[in-house]
C-alpha positions in Angstrom: 1.4 4.1 -0.6 1.7 7.7 -1.5 5.0 7.0 -3.2 3.0 4.7 -5.6 0.4 7.3 -6.4 2.5 10.4 -6.0 1.8 13.3 -8.3 -1.9 12.8 -8.4 -3.9 16.0 -8.3 -7.3 14.6 -7.4 -7.5 11.4 -5.3 -10.9 9.8 -4.9 -11.4 7.5 -1.9 -14.3 6.3 0.1 -15.5 6.0 3.7 -15.1 2.4 4.7 -18.1 0.3 5.6 -17.9 -2.7 7.8 -14.6 -4.6 7.3 -13.5 -2.7 4.2 -9.9 -1.4 4.2 -10.0 2.1 5.6 -8.4 4.6 3.2 -8.5 7.5 5.7 -4.7 7.6 6.4 -4.0 7.6 2.7 -6.5 10.4 2.0 -5.2 12.5 4.9 -1.6 12.1 3.8 -2.5 13.0 0.2 -4.5 16.1 1.4 -1.5 17.2 3.5 0.7 16.8 0.3 -1.6 19.1 -1.6 -3.9 16.7 -3.4 -7.6 17.4 -3.7 -9.7 14.7 -2.1 -13.0 13.4 -3.4 -15.5 10.9 -2.2 -18.3 9.1 -4.1 -21.8 10.5 -4.0 -24.7 8.3 -5.0 -28.3 9.4 -5.5 -30.0 6.3 -7.0 -29.0 3.3 -9.1 -30.2 4.9 -12.3 -27.7 7.9 -11.9 -24.0 7.6 -12.2 -21.9 7.9 -9.1 -20.2 11.3 -8.9 -17.0 12.2 -7.1 -17.4 15.3 -4.9 -14.6 17.3 -3.2 -14.1 16.7 0.5 -11.6 17.6 3.1 -10.7 15.4 6.1 -13.0 16.5 8.9 -15.8 17.9 6.7 -19.2 16.6 7.6 -20.7 13.7 5.7 -24.3 12.9 4.8 -26.1 9.6 4.9 -26.5 8.0 1.4 -28.1 4.8 0.2 -27.3 1.8 2.3 -24.6 2.6 4.9 -22.8 5.0 2.5 -21.5 8.3 4.1 -20.9 10.9 1.4 -20.3 14.6 0.9 -23.4 16.9 0.6 -25.1 16.8 -2.8 -24.1 20.4 -3.5 -20.4 19.6 -3.3 -18.1 20.3 -6.3 -17.9 17.5 -8.8 -14.4 16.6 -10.0 -12.7 14.0 -12.2 -10.1 12.2 -10.1 -6.9 11.0 -11.7 -6.6 8.2 -9.1 -9.5 6.3 -7.6 -9.2 4.0 -4.5 -11.8 1.3 -4.7 -13.2 -0.9 -2.0 -13.8 -4.5 -2.8 -15.0 -7.9 -1.6 -12.4 -9.9 -3.6 -9.7 -9.6 -6.2 -7.4 -11.8 -8.2 -3.9 -11.4 -9.7 -5.5 -10.5 -13.0 -6.7 -7.4 -11.2 -10.3 -8.3 -11.5 -12.4 -6.8 -8.6 -15.5 -8.2 -7.0 -17.6 -5.4 -5.5 -20.9 -5.2 -3.7 -22.8 -5.9 -6.9 -24.5 -2.7 -7.7 -22.0 -1.7 -10.4 -21.6 1.9 -9.2 -17.8 1.9 -9.5 -17.7 0.0 -12.8 -20.0 2.7 -14.3 -18.1 5.6 -12.8 -14.7 4.1 -13.9 -16.1 3.6 -17.4 -16.8 7.3 -17.6 -13.3 8.1 -16.3 -11.1 5.8 -18.4 -7.9 7.8 -17.8 -8.2 7.5 -14.0 -5.8 5.0 -12.3 -7.9 2.4 -10.4 -6.4 1.0 -7.2 -8.2 -1.6 -5.1 -7.7 -1.6 -1.4 -7.9 -5.1 0.2 -6.9 -7.4 2.9 -4.7 -10.2 1.6 -7.3 -12.8 2.6 -9.6 -11.3 0.0 -7.5 -12.7 -2.8 -9.1 -15.4 -5.0 -7.3 -17.6 -7.5 -9.5 -16.3 -10.3 -12.7 -14.3 -10.4 -15.4 -14.5 -13.1 -15.8 -11.3 -15.1 -18.7 -9.6 -16.9 -18.4 -7.5 -20.1 -19.0 -4.3 -18.0 -16.4 -5.0 -15.4 -13.6 -2.4 -15.4 -10.3 -4.0 -14.2 -7.9 -2.4 -11.7 -4.5 -1.1 -12.4 -3.2 -2.3 -9.0 -4.2 -3.7 -5.7 -2.7 -2.6 -2.3 -3.0 -5.0 0.6 -1.5 -4.8 4.1 1.3 -7.1 2.8 2.0 -6.1 -0.8 1.5 -4.0 -3.9 0.1 -6.0 -6.8 0.5 -4.8 -10.4 0.6 -6.6 -13.7 3.9 -8.2 -14.4 
C-alpha cells in the first residue's frame, strides 16, 4: 500500500473501532519511511474534526463514542493523504460512514488531501445513495484489490 501513497509527507489514519480495517501496519510503515502520522481528534459535533500528530506507541485519550485519539494539546496538521474508515463503498468511490459527517466536513476543509477508504471487500455495494455534502474518495483499498476510477 505504501507504494500507492508514497511520497506523502503527512498521513492521517485512525484507530480502528470494532470490525473496521486496521490501518496500524500502514501507519507504522509510513512513520518508518519518514512520514508524519496524524490521527483524528473530535471534541463535539459542532466543531470540525482536527488531525493531530501522533507517533506509533504514543498514548491515546478517550474521545466521543469509542474513539481513541491524541491528547487535545497535540499539534494540528493538514494531511496530504487521509485513510478513512467506512461501513460501505461502491465503485463510484462513494463512502458510507457512521453517519455523523465528521470525515465529510474535515475532507471538505482539506480539498487537496488524497482520500483513501480502507475496507473489507464484503463492504462493497453496487451503488450507494449520496448527499450534497458527501466528499467522494480517490481510491479504496481492500484486502483483495486497489480500486480507483478507470
